[in-house]
C-alpha positions, 0 to 999 in steps of 0.5 A: 460507549467506545469500545475495542474490538480488534488489535493486530500489528502485522507486515505485509511482503512487496506486492500484497493486495487485500481485496475490496471489503468493510466492517461493521465498526470503525476501523484504524490503519496506521502505516509506518513503512512502505508504500502504496494505494488504498481504496477508501469508498470513490476515493483512491489515497497514496499510501506512505509512512505516518500516514493512517486511513480512517475508516467508517463501519459498511465503507468498502475498502482496499490495500496494494502494497508496492513495497513491504509494509508495517501496519498495525489495525484496530477495530472499534465502536465510537458513538462520537458522531465527529467519527463518522463526519471526519472518517474515511480518508487518509491523513499524516500524523502530525510532526509529535506522530500523536496517532503512533504513539497512542497506537503503541500505547494500546497495543503495550497494553494489549499485549501486557493485559495488567489489570484494568486492560480493557478499561484502559484500551476503552480509554485510549480508543476515547483519546484516539477519535478526540485526536483524529478529529483535532486532526482533522481540523487543520489535516488535508487528505493524503490524496492519490492523483487521481483516476487518471493515474489510477487506470494507467497502474491498472494497464500496466498491471496487465500489459507489463509483457508488451512494449511500453513506453513511457511516452505511451503511458504519460499520454494515456494519463492526460499528464505531461511527461516530466508530471507523470513520471514525477506524479508515478514515482512519487505514489508508487515510489519507483520511476514507471520504468521501474516499476515494470521491470520489476513486473516482469522481473516478478512473471520471468522468476514465475516463468523459471520455477514453474515451467521448463521453457528456455530463458531466450523464450522467457525474456520474450514472454516477461516483456524484455526487448533481447535476452541479453538485456534480460540477464543482466538485468535478472543477474543485477536484480537476483545475483544469480544468472536465470539459469542459477536461480532456477537450479538454486530454487 
């Protein structure tokens, strides 16, 4: 018997990371907004609005959100064997947003709790898994661009405070300069330099709030070449100078 176990509609702030975990049931995660990366089993996929993950029981998965993301996820049991065959991937919804509409109907039933709502939710689970089967017949999984690009992003996350050129990162990925920039922006939502800049600004904000280090030292520790460059970018992005940001917070 198909049975809904949980349903949750939430938002994750930018740079949220959900660590590797698994469930004893099926899970479907629908992404209304945002972008990032999810690893399902041994494969990586690029999250974007209108995509959804279909994950089998006891399969490890995680999520990294590069910007604020809105998502709805459900857990359920299913006796339909095709759920196993077509799971553990990230798919795109169709033009009619069939999966989105089904999930919103489920959320409405879940919140309203009218008479017979539990039976209706279970029927909607059956309809949902059937629609996923139909989509899987023509829908190619939304694949992430392989371990090479994932490796580079991991490297940037760890070494953003060091001087890093796009040329160096492209060579590390094995792609040409232009191909690397294209794939990176398609995956992360921003060009490589802007991704590094965001990482450096977030780290600088942390140092401004948690230490009494002078601005010049914070700029250096955060990976900026010059104090003036740091102050200009910081004010452009936050509307405040570094010192005013420190005082305001």
